[in-house]
Phi, psi and omega in degrees: 000138179295149184285342180241134173288148175304130178100338181280133180245126175279104184301326184290347179273355181270142178298328184272025187309311185298313180296315180298314179299318181296317178296313183291322177296320178296314180297320181302312181291319183288320177298320179293323183278316188253340188094154183298311186296329185263015179241100178282161179304320183299326179287322175298317180298317180298315181295324183274347181074032179232168174282146176307325181298330178296319179294315179297324180294323183274321189243344176085325184192174176295325177298326176294324175297319179298317177297325177299331177296329177291320174299318179297318178300311180304316183290311183293328179280356176076023186297313178302322180293321179294320179295323178294317179298327184287345181301327181270000182275136175240341182280127183298323178296321178293321178297319177290327174296326177294321176296319178297319180293320178298316179299319179295314185291326176298312184288320184286319186267333189228028182300330180293322178291319177303318181292318179303315182290315183294319185284335182260347187298327184287341187241350183227122183296329176298315181291320178300317180295321179291320177297320177299320178295318177298319179294323178298313180297316180300312180299319180298318178297317178298315182295325178297318180291314179300319178298322178293321178293318179297319182291339179283355176110357177290131173274096184245161180307132178298342179263020186302318181296320178300317181295315181296317178299320179295316180294331181271005187288160179299324181298317178296314178302311183298320180296321184274315187271308184285316185273313184271348176082021177294149172283164177291332175297314180296319180298314180296317180297317179296318178301313182301312182295317184287323173299317179296319180294318184285322186269319187258347184072029182259000000 
């Protein structure tokens, strides 16, 4: 399996890493504080200490900056590294444990980006499109793992990918961690156990 999902960009592999990170970090903070619609490119540029033209050159538009936050989320959550680590895994339980760890790291390290996308998608088409792209990448990653488990000979539910995506959803996380006060260790352990029960029948 390739170590990178289609569409995922390893920001650290780009020569412009420092500039890109600075712009995305500035946008991340401003979008969270002011909202996407009320954050102009010039303000992102001012916060990042770059010219507005630099942002346009790298991202094309404010919507492009928003899409860049999905790349940042993937990178900060360690998704490419987890996918690389999974290449040597043959045990179905370990593969599902990797999915649980990915779900934990996305929420723990990048929950603010998830919130930006979720809170704005209903009212802004740029945010909705970016959230759909993030969802596409997530779904593709889940399906790749489920396909590997199925190919190993496990007779699993044909809806296993749907079930896994549902268990890894923001709503489940928020109910357990934000509302019920679970620790991230507890959340990850529960995800691993519940994914195994739902997908493998264990």
